[in-house]
N, C-alpha and C positions, 0 to 999 in steps of 0.2 A: 504494499500500499504506499502511494506516495505520500510524503510529508505535506504539510500546508504550504501554499504559495505565499511567501513574504519576501521584502526585501532582504537581500544578502543570502537567499537561497541558492546553494552551488547546484550547477546543472550540468549535464553533458549533453550537447547537441550533435546531430549528424550532419554533415555537409560533404560536398563533393570537392576533392583537391586532386588535380590532375587526372579527372575522370574516376577517382577512386573515392569511395566513401570513408571518411574518417570522423572520429569522434573527438569534440572540442571540449575542453572544460570553460565554462562561463559563470557569470554571476547575474543574478536578477536584480536590476538597479531601479526598475520603475514598476509598478502595479497600478494598472487602471481598472474601471470597471469592465472592459471588454477585452482589453489587450495588455500584454505584459512584455518588457524589454529585457535582453539579456546582452551583456556587454563581455567582451572577450580581451584576452591580453594584447591581441594586435592592435586595439582602439576601434575595432568594428563592433557593430551592434545587429541584433536581430529582434523582430517582434513577433509574438505568437498570442494565439486566441487563449483568454483565461478559461473559457468553458473546456476546453481541451486537455488542461493541465492533468496530468496523470494517465491521459488516453492516447496523447500524440507519441508515436513510436519513435518519432525523430529527437524528442527531447524529454530527457528523464531525470529524476533528481540525482545528485551524485551523492556518494557517501561523505558523512560530515568529515572535516578535516580533523586530525588527532591534535588535539591541544597540547602545548608545552607551557604550563603556567595559565596565566590569563589571557594568553596571545595566540592568534593563529593567522593564516595568510589573509584572511577576509575581515579581520578585525578593524573595521573603520573607526570605532571608538579608541581602540588601542593606538591606531595610527595617529589619530587626532592629538593623542596624549603623548604620543613617542618622544623620548628623550633625543633619540638620533634626528628626527624630523626636526626638532626645535633647534638643535646645532645647524643644521642646514639653513634655517630660517636667519638664525644669528649671523651667520656668514655672509649670508647675502645682505642683511640689514647694515652690515660693516662696510658694503662696496658700494655705497651711495656716492653719486657724482660729486667730486669736489668742487667748491666754488659754484655750485648750482643752487638756485632756489626752488626752481621748477623742473621736474622731470617725467618722463612717459614710460610706464611699464606695461609688459604682458605678461600674465600670470595665468598658468593654469590652476584655478583654484576650485574648492568646493564651497558649498554652503556656509562653511563655517569662516571663510574668507581667513584663515590664519596667515597665509602669505601676504595677503594685502595689508592685514593689521600691521605685521611686522613693518612693511615699508612707511606706514603711517605715523610708527612711533619715531622715524628718524627726523632730522631737521629739514629735509626736503619735502615741498608741496608735491605729492605724487598724483598723477592722472593714471589710475591703474585700470587698464583693460581686462576683463575677466569673461573669456568666452566659455559657454558651456552647452552641450547639446540637449539638455534636460531643461524642459520648461519651468519645472518646478524650483529647480535649483537657481535658475535665472530670476525667478519671482523672489525667491529669499534673497537674493543677492540686492535686487532692486530694493526691497524693503530695508536692508541694510545701510544702503545709501553712501558706502564708502568708496564704491569701485564704479567703472563703467561697464555693465554687464553687456553681452552680445549673445543672443540665442544663436549659436553656430558652433560646428567643431573649429578647434583652433586653427587647424590647417587652412579652413576657409577664409578665416580672418587674415592669416597671413599672405594668402594668395589673392586676396580681394584687389582687383586692379584700382577700384576707387577709393581703397584706404591709404590716406596721406600720412599715417603715423609713421614716425621714426622712433625706436624704443631705445631707452638709455639700461634698460634691465628686462631681460627675459627669462623667465623661469618655466621651463617646460616639464611640469612636475608629472609625468606619465605613469612611472612605476609599472610599466609594461614592456614588452620586448620592441626591439626598434623597427621591425618589420623590414620591408623592401625598399631600398632607395628607388627603384624604378616604379612603385606603386603609390599612387596618391593616398592621402588619409593614413600615413603612417609617420612616425617620427623621423624616420631617415629623409623622407621626402620634405617634411616640415622645415627640418634644419637646411636642406638644400634651398628651399624658397626664401628662407630669412635672408641669406647671402645673396641669392641671385637677384631679388628684387630690392635689395639696398634698405631692409627693415632696420638694421642695427645702425645705431649713431657711432661716430668715432668715440673709443674708450667705452663702449658697452659692456655690460656683463651678461653672458649666455650662460645660463645654468640647466643643466638636463638631469633628469632622475630616470633611470631606467631598472627593470628587474634585474636582480643579482643572478638569478639562476635561470637556465634555459634547458636543463636536462629533461627529456622525454624519453619514451620508450623506443622511438625511432631514432633519437641522437643521444644515447646513453653516456657516451664519452665527450659531450661538450663541456669544455672548460667552464668552471662556474661563473667567472666573469666575462665571458665571450661578448654579451650585450654591451657592457660598459667600453670594451674594446671597438666593437663596431660603430658605436654611436660617436665616439672620440674620434676615429678614422674619418666619419664622415664629416665631421665639423671641420678638420682638418682640410678634407678634400674641397668642402663647398667654399671654404675661405679663400683657397688657392684658386680655384676657378673664377672667384669674385674679385681676385687682385686684393685680398684683405689679409692683414697678418693677425694671427691669434697666439695668444699664451695661456696655456692651463694653469689656472690658479691652484686649485684643489682638487682631490679625489676623497670623497669618504665612502668606503665600501667595506664595512667591518667584517673579520673573519670569523667572529661569534656573534650569533644572533641574540640578543638581549630584549628586544621587545618588538612589536608588531610593525614598527616604521623601519626595522632593519631586516626583517625577514625577507622582504622581496624586493628591496632598493638598494643601487648605487647612484651617488650624487657626484657630478663633476662640473665644475665652473671655469670659463674661459672669459679673457678680456680680449675684446675684438678692438684692433686698431683701425 
């Protein structure tokens, strides 16, 4: 018997990949009256009928994750209170533009807006753009009134040709895998577009968070930090193509997982000349 359909329910969904059916892990991120939405580590989403929950053979509830203490992979409250995430925010808070009274940031934030609040605690008057493709999250952001919410995937904001924003700080807090550089709506593509379209101001800070682990049954020997290596190489490659220089400031990728915020993430930050 399937468990009840609620937010943060883990599921396995059947999709075709190279014309072969494969099961993918996902997480229920929105439940409406008739439809519910599942998000995947690639950044993609799918919608399904609520009435078919438990009967749709293409989507089934996954086994609960084994907890370690109070933390597990999809412990959103744990990630909100994560000491490691707080260290990342503290680092970016110290990277404010010197000698500037106003600046623009692009932050992949959630309804808690902790990244945005961190910026507003600095001496700079920040205009923070916070894209999100969930209408409810965007509504909560508008109520908070401390950012400029946009109902869109962050890659759409970056690639929008009518967008005239140039950012002094960008935090792409994905916590997923980088995806494919040649495929739209992936972190690799987003990074390439940031440089190709000139979205980064001179001296800007570019920070990215990706999943620390990429081991699967099909790739059991992948290095633990392969995703960090891939996104780092993409930043250097995209910068070189755009004629920009970048310097890596820090990498935070703990060897020991101590809270929910370190279970699935590696953080890296660059200065863009």
